[in-house]
C-alpha positions as CSV (number, residue, x, y, z in Angstrom):
1,M,6.6,68.4,-20.8
2,K,9.2,66.2,-22.5
3,K,10.8,65.6,-19.1
4,A,7.5,64.5,-17.6
5,L,6.9,62.1,-20.5
6,R,10.4,60.6,-20.1
7,I,9.7,60.1,-16.4
8,L,6.4,58.5,-17.2
9,A,8.0,56.2,-19.8
10,V,10.7,55.2,-17.4
11,A,8.1,54.5,-14.7
12,L,6.0,52.4,-17.1
13,L,9.0,50.4,-18.2
14,A,9.9,49.8,-14.6
15,I,6.4,48.6,-13.9
16,V,6.5,46.3,-16.9
17,A,9.9,45.0,-16.0
18,F,8.8,44.3,-12.4
19,G,5.7,42.6,-13.7
20,V,7.7,40.4,-16.0
21,L,10.1,39.6,-13.2
22,A,7.3,38.8,-10.8
23,Y,5.6,36.6,-13.3
24,G,8.8,34.8,-14.0
25,V,9.4,34.1,-10.3
26,A,5.7,33.1,-9.8
27,W,5.9,30.8,-12.9
28,G,9.0,29.1,-11.5
29,I,7.5,28.5,-8.1
30,A,4.2,27.3,-9.5
31,K,5.9,24.9,-11.9
32,S,8.1,23.5,-9.1
33,R,5.0,22.9,-7.0
34,Y,2.8,21.5,-9.7
35,E,5.6,19.4,-11.2
36,K,6.7,18.0,-7.8
37,R,7.1,14.2,-7.8
38,W,5.4,12.3,-5.0
39,V,5.9,8.7,-3.9
40,A,2.6,6.9,-3.2
41,H,2.0,3.4,-2.2
42,Q,1.4,0.7,-4.8
43,A,-2.2,-0.4,-4.7
44,D,-3.2,-3.6,-6.4
45,F,-6.8,-4.8,-7.1
46,P,-8.5,-6.8,-9.8
47,I,-10.5,-5.2,-12.6
48,P,-13.2,-6.4,-12.3
49,F,-13.5,-7.9,-8.8
50,P,-14.4,-11.6,-9.0
51,L,-17.9,-12.7,-7.9
52,T,-18.3,-13.2,-4.2
53,E,-19.2,-16.5,-2.6
54,A,-22.7,-15.0,-1.9
55,E,-23.1,-14.1,-5.6
56,L,-21.9,-17.5,-6.7
57,A,-24.4,-19.2,-4.3
58,T,-27.2,-17.0,-5.8
59,L,-26.2,-17.9,-9.3
60,R,-26.2,-21.6,-8.4
61,A,-29.6,-21.4,-6.9
62,E,-31.0,-19.5,-10.0
63,S,-29.4,-22.0,-12.4
64,I,-30.9,-24.9,-10.6
65,A,-34.3,-23.3,-10.5
66,A,-33.9,-22.8,-14.3
67,G,-33.3,-26.5,-14.8
68,A,-29.5,-26.8,-14.6
69,S,-27.8,-29.9,-13.2
70,T,-27.4,-29.9,-9.4
71,D,-24.0,-31.5,-9.8
72,D,-22.5,-28.4,-11.5
73,P,-25.1,-25.7,-12.0
74,L,-22.5,-23.2,-13.2
75,A,-21.1,-25.4,-15.9
76,G,-20.6,-23.5,-19.2
77,M,-21.2,-20.1,-17.5
78,D,-18.6,-17.5,-18.2
79,L,-18.2,-16.2,-14.6
80,N,-15.6,-13.6,-15.6
81,A,-18.1,-12.1,-18.1
82,V,-20.8,-12.1,-15.4
83,A,-18.4,-10.4,-12.9
84,L,-17.5,-7.8,-15.5
85,A,-21.1,-7.0,-16.4
86,R,-22.0,-6.5,-12.8
87,A,-18.9,-4.3,-12.2
88,I,-19.9,-2.1,-15.2
89,D,-23.4,-1.7,-13.8
90,R,-22.1,-0.7,-10.4
91,G,-19.5,1.6,-11.9
92,E,-22.1,3.3,-14.1
93,R,-24.2,4.1,-11.1
94,L,-21.2,5.4,-9.1
95,V,-20.1,7.6,-12.0
96,K,-23.6,9.0,-12.6
97,S,-24.7,9.5,-9.0
98,R,-21.6,10.2,-6.9
99,V,-18.3,10.5,-8.7
100,G,-19.3,12.7,-11.7
101,C,-16.3,12.0,-14.1
102,S,-18.2,13.6,-17.0
103,G,-18.2,17.0,-15.3
104,C,-14.6,17.5,-16.2
105,H,-13.8,14.7,-18.7
106,G,-16.9,15.3,-20.8
107,A,-19.9,13.1,-21.5
108,D,-17.9,10.8,-23.7
109,F,-14.9,10.8,-21.3
110,G,-12.7,11.9,-24.2
111,G,-11.5,14.9,-22.3
112,R,-12.0,18.6,-22.9
113,V,-10.5,22.1,-22.3
114,L,-12.2,23.7,-19.3
115,V,-10.3,27.0,-19.2
116,D,-8.2,28.6,-22.0
117,V,-7.9,32.3,-21.4
118,L,-4.5,34.0,-22.1
119,P,-4.2,35.9,-18.8
120,V,-5.4,32.8,-16.8
121,G,-3.9,29.8,-18.6
122,R,-5.2,26.5,-19.8
123,W,-6.8,23.9,-17.7
124,A,-7.9,20.7,-19.4
125,A,-9.2,17.3,-18.3
126,P,-7.5,14.4,-20.3
127,N,-9.0,11.7,-22.4
128,I,-9.5,8.6,-20.2
129,T,-11.2,6.3,-22.8
130,T,-9.4,3.5,-24.7
131,G,-9.1,5.7,-27.8
132,K,-6.0,7.5,-29.3
133,G,-4.8,10.4,-27.2
134,S,-6.0,8.8,-23.9
135,V,-3.7,9.1,-20.9
136,S,-5.0,5.9,-19.4
137,L,-4.2,3.4,-22.1
138,T,-1.4,1.8,-20.2
139,Y,-2.8,2.4,-16.7
140,T,-2.4,-0.4,-14.2
141,A,-4.6,-0.6,-11.1
142,S,-2.0,1.3,-9.2
143,D,-1.9,4.0,-11.8
144,W,-5.7,4.4,-11.5
145,D,-5.3,4.6,-7.7
146,H,-2.6,7.3,-8.1
147,A,-4.7,9.3,-10.6
148,V,-8.1,9.1,-8.8
149,R,-7.4,8.7,-5.1
150,H,-4.0,10.6,-5.0
151,G,-4.2,13.2,-7.7
152,L,-1.0,12.0,-9.4
153,R,0.0,11.4,-13.0
154,Q,2.2,8.5,-14.1
155,G,5.6,9.2,-12.7
156,G,4.3,10.7,-9.5
157,R,3.8,14.3,-10.7
158,T,0.7,16.1,-9.3
159,S,-2.5,16.7,-11.4
160,S,-5.6,18.8,-11.3
161,M,-7.7,15.8,-10.3
162,P,-9.8,16.7,-7.2
163,A,-8.5,13.5,-5.5
164,V,-9.4,14.8,-2.0
165,E,-13.0,14.0,-2.9
166,F,-12.3,10.5,-3.9
167,T,-9.4,9.4,-1.6
168,N,-11.7,7.2,0.5
169,L,-13.2,5.2,-2.4
170,S,-12.7,1.5,-1.7
171,D,-10.7,-0.7,-4.1
172,R,-13.9,-2.3,-5.3
173,E,-15.6,1.0,-6.0
174,L,-12.6,2.3,-8.0
175,S,-12.4,-1.1,-9.8
176,D,-16.0,-0.8,-10.8
177,I,-15.5,2.8,-12.0
178,V,-12.6,1.7,-14.2
179,A,-14.6,-1.2,-15.6
180,Y,-17.3,1.2,-16.6
181,I,-15.0,3.8,-18.2
182,R,-13.2,1.0,-20.1
183,S,-16.6,-0.2,-21.4
184,M,-17.4,3.2,-23.0
185,P,-16.7,3.7,-26.8
186,P,-13.1,4.8,-27.5
187,V,-12.7,8.4,-28.3
188,D,-9.7,9.6,-30.4
189,R,-8.9,13.0,-29.1
190,E,-5.7,14.8,-28.2
191,V,-6.3,17.2,-25.3
192,P,-3.9,20.1,-25.0
193,K,-1.7,20.2,-21.9
194,M,-2.0,22.6,-19.1
195,R,-0.5,26.0,-19.5
196,Y,0.4,28.5,-16.8
197,G,-0.9,32.0,-17.5
198,P,-0.1,34.8,-15.0
199,V,-3.3,34.1,-13.0
200,F,-2.6,30.3,-12.6
201,A,1.1,31.1,-11.9
202,F,0.4,33.6,-9.1
203,V,-2.4,31.4,-7.6
204,F,-0.2,28.2,-7.5
205,A,2.8,30.2,-6.3
206,S,1.0,32.1,-3.5
207,A,-1.5,29.3,-2.5
208,P,-0.1,25.8,-2.7
209,D,-3.4,24.6,-1.1
210,Y,-4.8,24.6,-4.6
211,V,-2.6,21.7,-5.4
212,V,-4.6,18.7,-4.3
213,A,-1.7,16.4,-3.9
214,Y,-0.6,18.4,-0.8
215,H,-3.8,17.3,1.0
216,V,-3.6,13.6,0.4
217,D,-1.8,11.0,2.6
218,H,0.0,9.1,-0.2
219,Q,0.9,6.2,2.1
220,K,-2.5,5.6,3.7
221,A,-4.0,2.3,2.7
222,H,-7.5,2.1,1.2
223,E,-10.4,-0.1,2.2
224,R,-10.8,-3.2,0.0
225,E,-14.6,-3.1,0.2
226,P,-17.0,-0.1,0.8
227,P,-19.0,0.0,4.0
228,E,-22.4,-1.8,4.1
229,A,-24.9,0.3,2.3
230,T,-27.2,1.0,5.2
231,P,-28.8,4.4,6.3
232,T,-26.2,4.9,9.0
233,A,-23.7,7.7,9.9
234,D,-20.8,5.4,9.2
235,F,-21.9,4.8,5.6
236,G,-22.7,8.5,5.3
237,E,-19.2,9.5,6.3
238,H,-17.9,7.4,3.4
239,L,-20.3,9.1,1.0
240,V,-19.8,12.7,2.2
241,Q,-16.2,12.9,1.1
242,V,-17.3,14.0,-2.3
243,C,-19.0,17.1,-0.7
244,R,-15.8,18.4,0.9
245,G,-14.3,19.7,-2.3
246,C,-16.8,22.6,-2.4
247,H,-18.2,22.7,1.2
248,G,-14.8,22.4,2.8
249,P,-13.2,20.0,5.2
250,G,-15.5,21.1,8.0
251,L,-18.5,21.2,5.6
252,S,-19.6,24.7,6.6
253,G,-19.4,26.2,3.1
254,G,-18.8,29.8,2.3
255,K,-16.9,31.5,-0.6
256,I,-14.5,29.3,-2.6
257,Q,-11.4,31.4,-3.2
258,G,-10.1,31.6,-6.8
259,D,-13.4,31.1,-8.6
260,P,-15.3,34.4,-8.9
261,N,-18.2,32.7,-10.7
262,M,-18.9,30.1,-7.9
263,P,-21.8,31.1,-5.7
264,I,-21.5,31.1,-1.9
265,V,-21.5,27.4,-0.9
266,A,-24.1,26.2,1.7
267,N,-23.3,25.2,5.2
268,L,-24.0,21.5,5.7
269,T,-23.4,21.4,9.5
270,P,-26.2,21.4,12.1
271,D,-25.6,25.1,12.8
272,E,-28.3,27.9,12.8
273,T,-26.7,29.1,9.5
274,G,-26.7,25.5,8.1
275,L,-29.1,22.5,8.3
276,K,-30.0,22.6,11.9
277,A,-33.7,23.1,11.1
278,W,-33.8,20.6,8.3
279,S,-35.5,17.3,8.7
280,E,-34.4,14.1,6.9
281,A,-37.4,14.6,4.6
282,D,-36.3,18.2,3.9
283,F,-32.8,17.0,3.0
284,I,-33.9,14.2,0.7
285,R,-36.4,16.5,-1.1
286,A,-33.7,19.1,-1.6
287,I,-31.4,16.7,-3.2
288,R,-34.1,15.0,-5.3
289,E,-35.9,18.2,-6.4
290,G,-33.3,21.0,-6.1
291,R,-35.4,23.1,-3.7
292,R,-34.8,24.1,-0.1
293,P,-37.6,23.8,2.6
294,D,-38.4,27.5,2.0
295,G,-39.1,26.8,-1.7
296,S,-35.9,28.6,-3.0
297,T,-34.0,26.9,-5.8
298,I,-30.6,25.3,-5.3
299,S,-28.0,26.5,-7.8
300,D,-27.0,24.1,-10.6
301,Y,-23.4,24.5,-9.5
302,M,-24.5,22.0,-6.8
303,P,-24.8,18.7,-8.8
304,W,-28.1,17.8,-7.1
305,K,-29.4,16.2,-10.2
306,A,-26.6,13.6,-10.1
307,Y,-26.7,13.1,-6.3
308,G,-30.5,12.8,-6.6
309,Q,-29.9,9.5,-8.3
310,M,-28.6,8.1,-5.0
311,S,-30.8,5.6,-3.2
312,D,-33.0,6.6,-0.2
313,D,-30.6,4.7,2.1
314,E,-27.6,6.6,0.7
315,L,-29.3,10.0,1.2
316,K,-30.5,9.0,4.7
317,A,-26.9,7.9,5.5
318,I,-25.5,11.3,4.4
319,Y,-28.1,13.1,6.5
320,A,-27.4,10.9,9.5
321,Y,-23.7,11.7,9.2
322,L,-24.2,15.4,8.7
323,R,-26.1,15.5,12.0
324,T,-23.0,14.2,13.8
325,V,-20.5,16.8,12.5
326,P,-19.7,19.8,14.8
327,P,-21.9,22.8,14.0
328,K,-19.9,25.7,12.5
329,P,-20.9,29.2,11.4
330,K,-21.3,29.5,7.6
331,G,-18.1,30.4,5.8
332,N,-15.4,28.7,7.9
333,R,-15.3,25.7,5.5
């Protein structure tokens, strides 16, 4: 009996020792991948963008109609303030209908802990307001580009930002988003740093695909202006990028690995298992009301309430683009 207990004890110690060793190795690999430094291009854009010639022409016409001198109808007008106000309005709409910063950073953008479980680790979104504890207080336009469109922290290290969904944002759109975020009340909050638990360590060590920075071309230039907002497939392609994080590069959905709580993601391609039978009206109704054509409810994991704030032209553009992608069976992502 004693001999059997000794053998069991030795076996348990061996298992524990192997587990500790495996965790140590996984932690080292995960840290090296997550802490890798990348070199990205240096983007530069104004925050906010100045008024366009068309906007200035409209302002002149409105001022003259209101009784201003025709010699200099914009005299005394703070054009920078007007540009900033318009940028904030555009940025607010982008954040609330398409980009969804509050989903991770919180409704006040002051950051929050998303996961903090000992076996898993800690995953937190930082404070991005102008308050104490913010990571963005010293951000330049290039820093914002690296953070949002490349998934990189200052210094070039990777982050958990889902940049693959936002890499095709134009300079103007990102500038508008930053203008809006900076206009929000400052939040004084220190958000804890990420911590690698065994689960995070083994996931990052065995599947580097989870590190978004590996999926972004860090030297690819970004468009200065977004495409014209018309109900076309070209504009839809620009908008659909935010869908690829969950629905996959091929948009055919399926199970998202690594998140047992996430439901099976829908197939957006024109396949029999996807949206082949959906009309444009079906698609818009689903996004606006959260119901499929058969009356079933769309899970709140799908941010349809936010996307439902898009304009009709935006939703029509998305539908038009989805009709052009190759049909794929559900689950191939």
